[in-house]
C-alpha positions in Angstrom: 77.3 180.0 109.2 80.0 180.0 106.5 82.5 182.8 106.2 81.1 183.9 102.9 77.7 184.4 104.5 79.3 186.5 107.2 80.7 188.8 104.5 77.5 189.0 102.4 74.8 188.7 105.0 73.8 192.4 105.0 73.6 192.7 101.2 71.6 189.5 101.1 69.0 191.0 103.6 68.8 194.3 101.6 68.6 192.8 98.1 65.6 191.1 96.7 65.9 187.5 95.8 66.4 186.9 92.1 65.0 183.8 90.5 67.4 182.3 88.0 67.3 179.4 85.6 70.3 178.0 87.5 70.4 174.2 88.2 72.5 172.0 90.5 72.5 168.4 89.3 74.8 165.5 88.4 76.9 165.2 85.4 75.0 161.9 84.7 71.6 161.7 86.3 71.2 158.0 85.4 74.3 155.8 86.1 74.6 152.1 85.5 77.5 150.4 87.4 78.8 147.0 88.0 78.8 145.2 91.3 81.9 145.5 93.5 83.2 148.5 91.5 83.9 152.1 92.3 82.9 155.2 90.3 82.8 159.0 90.5 80.1 161.5 89.7 80.4 165.3 89.5 77.9 167.7 91.1 77.6 170.5 88.6 76.1 173.9 88.3 74.3 174.8 85.0 73.1 178.1 83.6 74.2 180.1 86.6 74.6 183.9 86.1 78.1 185.2 85.9 79.9 186.0 89.1 79.0 183.1 91.3 80.1 183.6 94.8 79.4 180.0 96.0 76.9 177.8 97.7 76.3 174.5 99.4 74.7 171.2 98.8 73.7 168.0 100.7 73.7 164.5 99.2 71.4 161.6 100.2 71.7 158.0 98.9 70.8 154.4 99.8 73.8 153.1 101.9 72.9 149.5 101.2 73.6 150.1 97.5 76.4 152.6 97.5 78.8 154.2 100.0 80.7 157.5 99.6 84.5 157.0 99.7 85.5 160.7 99.5 84.6 164.1 98.2 86.9 166.2 96.2 86.7 170.0 95.5 88.8 171.9 92.9 90.5 174.5 95.0 91.8 176.2 91.9 88.1 177.2 91.1 86.8 177.5 94.6 89.6 179.4 96.2 88.1 181.0 99.2 90.0 179.3 102.0 89.3 178.6 105.6 85.6 178.0 106.3 84.7 178.9 102.8 85.3 175.4 101.4 84.2 172.1 103.0 84.0 168.6 101.6 81.1 168.0 104.1 80.5 165.2 106.5 80.2 161.7 105.1 77.8 159.4 107.0 77.6 156.0 105.2 75.5 154.5 108.0 72.6 157.0 107.2 73.5 157.5 103.6 74.3 161.2 103.7 77.0 163.8 102.9 76.1 167.0 104.7 77.5 170.5 104.3 79.5 170.4 101.0 80.4 174.1 100.6 82.2 176.1 98.0 83.1 179.8 97.8 85.3 181.8 95.5 86.9 185.2 95.6 86.8 186.7 93.2 83.6 185.2 92.0 83.4 182.5 89.3 82.8 184.2 86.0 81.1 181.2 84.3 77.6 179.9 84.3 78.6 176.2 84.3 81.0 174.7 86.8 81.8 171.6 88.9 80.8 171.9 92.5 82.4 168.8 93.8 83.4 165.2 92.7 81.8 162.4 94.7 83.7 159.1 94.7 81.3 156.1 95.3 81.9 152.4 96.1 79.2 149.9 95.0 78.2 147.7 97.9 74.8 146.4 96.8 73.9 143.3 94.9 73.1 142.9 91.3 69.8 144.7 90.2 69.8 147.1 93.2 69.4 150.8 92.6 69.6 154.0 94.6 68.5 157.6 94.1 71.1 160.3 94.5 69.2 163.2 96.0 70.6 166.8 96.1 69.4 169.5 98.4 70.7 172.9 99.3 72.9 173.3 102.3 71.0 176.0 104.1 74.0 177.3 106.0 75.7 178.3 102.7 73.0 179.2 100.2 73.9 179.9 96.6 74.6 183.5 95.6 75.9 185.5 92.7 77.4 189.0 93.0 76.0 189.2 96.5 72.5 188.2 95.4 70.7 185.1 96.5 70.1 182.4 93.9 67.5 179.7 94.1 68.8 177.0 91.8 66.8 173.9 90.9 68.2 170.7 92.3 67.9 167.7 89.9 68.4 164.3 91.5 70.1 161.3 89.9 70.1 157.6 90.3 72.3 154.5 89.9 71.5 151.0 89.0 73.7 148.0 89.5 73.8 146.0 86.3 73.0 142.3 86.5 76.2 140.1 86.5 76.6 138.5 83.1 77.6 134.9 84.0 76.3 132.6 81.3 77.9 129.5 82.7 76.8 130.3 86.3 80.3 129.6 87.7 80.3 132.9 89.7 82.8 134.6 87.3 81.5 137.5 85.1 81.6 136.7 81.4 83.9 139.6 80.6 86.4 138.1 83.1 85.7 134.4 82.6 88.3 132.6 80.4 85.5 130.1 79.5 82.3 132.1 79.6 80.2 129.2 78.2 81.6 126.4 80.4 81.6 126.6 84.1 85.2 126.6 85.5 85.5 128.1 88.9 89.3 127.5 89.1 89.9 129.3 85.8 92.8 127.0 85.2 94.7 127.9 82.0 97.6 125.6 81.6 99.1 127.2 78.5 98.2 130.8 79.6 96.6 131.5 76.3 93.7 133.3 77.8 91.4 130.3 77.2 90.6 128.1 80.2 91.4 124.4 80.1 87.6 123.7 80.4 87.0 125.1 76.9 90.5 124.9 75.4 90.8 122.0 72.9 94.6 122.1 73.4 95.3 122.8 77.0 99.1 122.7 76.7 99.2 124.5 73.3 101.5 121.8 71.8 99.5 121.6 68.5 97.7 118.4 69.5 94.1 118.5 70.7 93.5 117.0 74.2 91.4 114.3 72.4 94.4 113.4 70.2 96.7 113.3 73.2 94.3 111.0 75.1 94.4 108.5 72.2 98.2 108.8 71.9 98.6 108.5 75.7 100.5 111.8 76.0 99.9 114.3 78.7 97.4 117.0 77.5 98.7 119.3 80.2 102.4 119.0 79.2 103.5 120.3 75.8 106.5 117.9 75.9 105.2 114.8 77.6 108.5 112.9 77.5 110.6 115.9 78.4 113.0 115.5 75.5 112.8 119.2 74.5 110.5 118.5 71.5 106.8 119.4 71.8 104.4 116.4 71.4 103.0 117.7 68.0 106.5 117.8 66.5 107.8 114.6 68.3 107.4 111.4 66.2 107.7 109.6 69.5 106.1 111.8 72.2 106.3 109.2 74.8 110.0 108.2 74.2 112.5 110.6 75.5 115.2 108.9 73.5 113.5 109.6 70.2 111.8 112.5 68.5 112.3 112.1 64.7 111.4 109.4 62.2 112.8 110.7 58.9 111.7 107.7 56.8 108.4 107.2 58.6 109.0 103.5 59.2 108.0 103.7 62.9 111.6 103.4 64.1 113.2 106.6 65.6 116.2 108.0 63.8 118.4 107.4 66.9 117.8 103.7 66.8 117.3 103.4 63.0 120.4 102.1 61.3 118.9 103.5 58.1 117.0 106.7 59.1 116.3 107.7 55.5 115.2 104.2 54.2 111.7 103.3 55.2 112.3 99.7 54.2 115.2 99.2 56.6 115.9 99.9 60.2 118.2 97.2 61.5 121.6 95.9 60.4 122.3 93.1 62.8 125.7 92.1 61.3 126.8 95.7 60.6 127.7 95.1 57.0 125.8 98.1 55.6 123.0 96.0 54.3 119.6 96.2 56.2 118.3 93.0 57.6 115.2 93.0 55.4 117.4 92.9 52.3 120.4 91.1 53.7 120.7 87.5 52.5 122.7 86.8 55.6 121.3 89.1 58.2 123.4 87.8 61.1 126.7 87.2 59.1 128.5 90.2 57.7 128.6 90.0 53.9 128.5 93.4 52.2 129.0 91.7 48.8 125.7 89.7 49.2 127.1 87.0 47.0 124.6 84.2 46.5 126.1 81.6 44.2 123.1 79.4 43.9 120.5 82.2 43.9 118.5 80.6 46.7 118.1 83.8 48.6 120.8 82.8 51.2 124.2 84.4 50.8 127.2 82.2 50.5 128.5 83.6 53.9 125.7 81.8 55.7 124.7 79.1 53.2 126.0 75.6 54.1 125.6 74.6 50.5 126.6 77.5 48.2 125.9 75.7 45.0 122.8 73.9 46.1 124.0 70.6 44.8 122.9 68.7 47.9 126.4 68.6 49.4 127.5 70.9 52.1 130.5 73.1 51.4 132.4 71.2 54.1 131.6 67.9 52.5 132.6 69.2 49.1 135.9 70.5 50.5 136.7 67.1 52.0 135.8 65.2 48.7 137.5 67.7 46.4 134.5 69.0 44.6 133.9 72.7 44.0 131.4 74.1 46.6 130.5 76.9 44.2 129.7 74.6 41.2 126.7 72.3 41.5 128.3 70.0 38.8 132.0 70.1 39.4 132.9 67.7 36.6 130.4 69.2 34.2 128.9 65.9 33.3 125.4 67.0 33.7 124.9 65.3 37.0 125.0 67.5 40.2 127.6 66.6 42.6 125.1 65.6 45.2 123.7 62.8 43.2 126.8 62.0 41.1 128.5 58.8 42.2 131.7 60.2 40.6 131.4 64.0 41.0 135.0 64.6 39.8 134.9 62.2 36.8 133.0 63.6 33.8 133.1 60.2 32.2 130.9 58.7 34.9 127.3 60.0 35.0 125.6 57.4 37.2 123.2 59.4 39.5 123.0 58.8 43.2 119.8 57.3 44.6 117.7 59.8 46.7 114.9 57.7 48.1 113.3 60.4 50.3 113.8 63.1 47.6 115.4 65.6 50.0 118.2 66.3 47.6 120.7 64.2 49.5 121.7 60.9 48.0 121.0 57.8 50.0 124.7 57.1 50.2 125.3 60.2 52.2 121.9 60.6 53.8 121.9 59.5 57.4 118.1 59.2 57.1 117.5 58.1 53.5 113.8 57.5 54.1 113.1 60.7 56.0 112.9 63.9 53.9 113.1 66.0 57.0 116.5 64.7 58.1 119.8 63.9 56.4 122.5 64.6 58.9 123.2 63.0 62.4 126.3 64.9 63.5 126.6 63.1 66.9 125.5 59.7 65.5 122.9 59.2 68.2 120.2 58.2 65.8 118.4 61.5 66.0 118.6 63.8 63.0 120.2 67.2 63.5 117.0 69.1 62.7 115.2 67.4 65.6 118.2 66.7 67.9 118.2 68.9 71.0 121.9 68.3 71.3 123.3 68.1 67.8 127.0 67.7 68.7 126.6 65.5 71.8 125.1 62.0 71.5 121.8 61.8 73.5 119.5 59.3 72.0 117.0 59.7 74.9 116.7 63.5 74.1 116.1 64.1 77.9 115.4 67.8 78.5 114.6 68.2 82.2 113.8 71.9 82.1 112.1 71.7 78.7 114.1 74.7 77.4 114.8 73.0 74.0 118.4 72.1 75.0 118.9 68.5 76.0 120.5 67.7 79.4 123.6 66.3 77.6 124.6 69.8 76.4 122.7 72.0 78.8 124.9 73.3 81.6 121.9 74.0 83.8 119.5 71.0 83.4 116.9 72.3 85.8 117.1 75.9 84.8 117.5 77.2 88.3 120.4 79.5 87.3 123.0 77.3 88.9 125.2 75.3 86.6 125.2 71.6 87.0 128.9 71.9 88.0 127.9 74.5 90.7 125.1 72.2 91.9 127.5 69.2 92.2 129.8 71.4 94.4 126.8 72.4 96.5 125.4 69.0 96.7 122.1 70.0 95.2 120.2 68.0 92.6 121.0 69.4 89.1 117.8 67.9 87.9 115.6 69.7 90.5 115.2 73.4 90.5 114.2 73.3 94.2 116.3 70.5 95.7 114.9 70.8 99.3 111.3 71.3 98.1 110.7 74.4 100.2 109.2 76.4 97.3 112.4 78.5 96.7 114.6 77.7 93.7 118.2 76.6 94.6 119.8 79.7 93.1 117.9 82.1 95.5 117.8 79.7 98.5 120.5 80.4 101.0 120.0 76.8 102.3 119.1 74.8 99.2 119.5 71.5 101.1 117.4 72.6 104.2 113.7 72.7 103.7 113.3 74.7 107.0 115.5 77.6 105.9 115.7 79.9 102.9 117.2 83.2 104.1 120.3 84.3 105.9 120.0 88.0 106.2 123.2 88.6 108.2 125.2 86.0 106.2 126.5 84.2 109.2 125.6 80.7 107.9 122.7 80.4 110.3 119.2 80.4 108.8 116.9 83.2 109.9 114.3 80.8 111.3 116.7 79.5 114.0 119.2 82.5 114.1 119.0 84.1 117.5 120.2 87.3 115.9 118.9 87.2 112.3 120.2 90.6 111.3 123.6 90.6 113.1 126.1 88.0 112.1 126.9 85.7 115.1 127.9 82.3 113.8 128.6 81.1 117.4 125.0 81.9 118.4 126.2 82.6 122.0 123.2 83.4 124.3 124.6 83.8 127.8 121.2 84.3 129.5 119.4 81.7 127.3 116.6 84.2 126.6 116.5 83.3 122.9 118.2 86.5 121.8 121.9 86.1 121.0 124.5 88.2 122.8 125.3 90.0 119.5 121.9 91.7 119.6 120.9 91.4 123.3 121.4 94.6 125.2 121.4 92.7 128.5 123.4 89.6 127.9 123.2 88.2 131.5 119.5 89.3 132.0 120.3 90.9 135.3 118.2 94.0 134.6 121.2 96.2 133.7 122.1 96.8 130.0 125.6 95.8 128.9 126.4 99.4 128.4 125.4 100.2 132.0 127.4 97.3 133.3 130.5 98.5 131.5 130.0 101.9 133.1 129.6 100.3 136.5 132.5 97.9 136.1 130.3 94.8 136.5 130.5 91.8 134.3 127.8 92.0 131.5 128.0 88.2 131.1 127.5 87.4 134.8 124.1 88.2 136.4 125.7 88.4 139.9 129.2 89.9 139.4 130.2 89.8 143.1 128.5 86.3 143.7 126.7 87.4 146.8 123.4 85.8 145.6 121.8 89.1 144.4 121.7 90.0 140.7 123.6 93.1 139.7 120.3 94.9 138.7 119.0 94.5 142.3 122.3 94.8 144.1 123.0 98.2 145.5 126.7 97.1 145.7 127.2 94.8 142.7 130.9 94.7 143.2 130.9 94.1 147.0 130.1 90.6 148.0 129.6 91.8 151.6 126.8 94.3 150.8 123.6 94.1 148.7 121.3 96.7 150.3 121.4 100.4 151.2 118.0 101.1 152.8 118.6 104.8 153.6 120.5 105.5 150.3 123.5 107.0 152.1 126.0 104.9 150.1 126.8 102.7 153.1 125.6 99.1 153.0 123.1 98.0 155.6 125.6 95.4 156.9 128.0 98.1 158.2 125.6 100.9 158.6 124.8 101.3 162.3 121.7 103.3 161.3 120.6 101.5 158.1 117.3 103.5 157.9 118.8 106.9 158.7 120.6 108.5 155.7 122.2 111.1 158.0 124.0 108.6 160.2 126.1 105.6 159.6 128.3 105.1 162.8 128.1 105.3 166.6 131.7 105.3 167.8 130.9 105.5 171.6 127.9 103.1 171.3 125.6 105.5 173.2 122.8 105.1 170.6 123.3 108.5 169.1 124.9 108.7 165.6 128.4 110.4 165.4 127.0 113.2 163.2 124.5 114.2 165.8 126.6 113.3 168.9 128.4 116.3 170.4 130.7 113.8 172.1 130.9 110.9 169.6 133.7 109.1 171.5 132.3 109.6 175.0 129.4 107.4 176.1 128.5 109.7 179.0 126.9 112.5 177.0 125.8 113.5 173.5 124.2 116.9 173.7 125.9 120.3 173.9 123.4 122.9 172.7 125.7 125.9 173.1 128.8 124.1 171.8 130.8 125.1 174.8 132.4 121.6 175.3 130.2 120.9 178.3 127.4 118.4 178.0 123.9 119.8 178.6 122.9 116.6 180.4 124.2 113.1 181.0 123.0 110.2 178.8 120.3 108.2 180.6 122.4 105.1 180.7 125.4 106.8 182.3 125.5 106.3 186.1 127.5 108.3 188.6 130.6 106.2 188.1 130.2 106.7 184.3 129.8 110.5 184.8 132.9 110.7 187.0 135.0 108.6 184.6 133.8 110.6 181.6 136.2 113.5 182.2 133.3 115.9 181.3 131.8 118.7 183.4 128.1 119.2 183.1 127.1 122.7 181.8 125.6 124.5 184.8 123.5 126.8 182.7 121.9 123.9 180.7 121.9 120.8 182.8 118.7 119.8 184.5 120.6 117.6 186.9 122.3 120.6 188.6 119.0 121.9 190.0 119.0 125.0 187.8 115.9 126.0 185.9 115.7 124.5 182.3 116.3 127.1 179.7 113.0 126.4 178.0 111.2 127.1 181.3 113.1 130.4 181.7 111.8 131.5 178.2 108.2 130.6 179.2 108.6 132.6 182.5 109.9 135.6 180.6 107.0 135.6 178.2 104.5 135.4 181.1 106.2 138.3 182.8 105.9 140.5 179.7 102.3 139.5 179.2 101.5 140.4 182.9 103.1 143.8 182.6 101.0 144.6 179.5 97.8 143.6 181.4 98.8 145.9 184.2 99.5 148.7 181.8 
């Protein structure tokens, strides 16, 4: 029974019970909560009379839907300490909180108050519900000013709201960064709060993913080429060397010789005039002078005045290369038989009408040709070697340059001079016909070899050490692996390193020439020994006991090794158990004369030949004696 009840038990028995309109209930009798959340509800008192002493309440709930985490009581209101206040006993297995008790002294002078705060954890699934039942704790009934109160208890309930997940990806819509499109990973590359699955611009670079797909840029990288300019602002989003195209001509400003002129981007001759407008794009001529107005500047026009005579020819004959009619007689120099004599106006015949008079036209009947610089009968326009006579026009590698002036006739990247020095055929790209061009063939004259990885002059196919240079190809053991890369040059079963450590010759299989290879010879440097059966370091040939690792010699020849022989230099005896210098017995092959000549005296306490009892027998007799005494006892 609570302490408060102990104080007020007599008044309670004497006073009549008073029925009040008081109610104990929840601050919210119907609560809707989300799955996997926690929430709190207050148990409250309503319409109680003034001067409430206290009371108690029990709570019941469905433990498969909710569990109680804790119960809190405001001790500032309910201040009766000790047993007067209790947060009760929580039993989530059964779904109860028993014995929540509150008491106050002095009494609570208000009709409405909070009894306790219950902290819940939702454990049930979506759509589940639980009643929250309140009953009076009988051991601490409600009272006011010493009088019993019978408040009404109003139950509550909770319902777990269904999870709103429109796209069925297991993520609630309010938390889903793409509520209409399933995206379990919730990937949001640009961290703009909109998942990639529904973000038209995943990297937030101002280009939609669709546009990036067509451009070939990375829709997940704002700056695909990593040049520091986002793709939407980068005129060349896939070229790290370019980002701007000021004139919009498709050529980046960094490479555009004229970044502000859409009609120009290249100035091959660096004369300040773009190639598109330059009348000599490969010959510098900033002035762009074009005497004959043929669209070709004088700097690169072989006939500046377009009179049919080259400037060189005009220079040699004394006419003006900048005047089509030097003598001003109305006949252009090219067809004027007397171009420097204005009194002579006889025109030159031009049979093929190519603008070059027959007198100077090497091919007067061929309008496509007029010059034959090398006099080989082939016009310069068609001649594959214009300055070297080659009437046959042979072009072995069909590169447009005749053999006569081509320094690499077979186009194998070796000059004809280099091929002559090598002995290869300058007219065959693969002289030895092994499928590998001479310039990359280490052995261009050997069809069986193409590579020499170690550069020792021996082709890989026959090199016994293809990755280690060994021009001599020494192979001591003839095993097909050269000594340079063979770790056992003499094939004796010992590596060269091991032989160096042992002191044996790594190039001789039998260093001591005893007929046994070093790898099998226990003594590879001793021609007198090959075997050590007992592994004692002494060869069998000198080891008197070749099968006994504890013995190697028998100085007195009595058949007992020196290590075990108490008298290693005396054939008469070998045993002295008590190490007193006297033999325990004579060796079996030592006769009386041997015994006398031995200089030894038999140990009387040990020797069987002296007639005394053998020590072992004495021990046995002693044991029997003790045993008999125990039986008698």
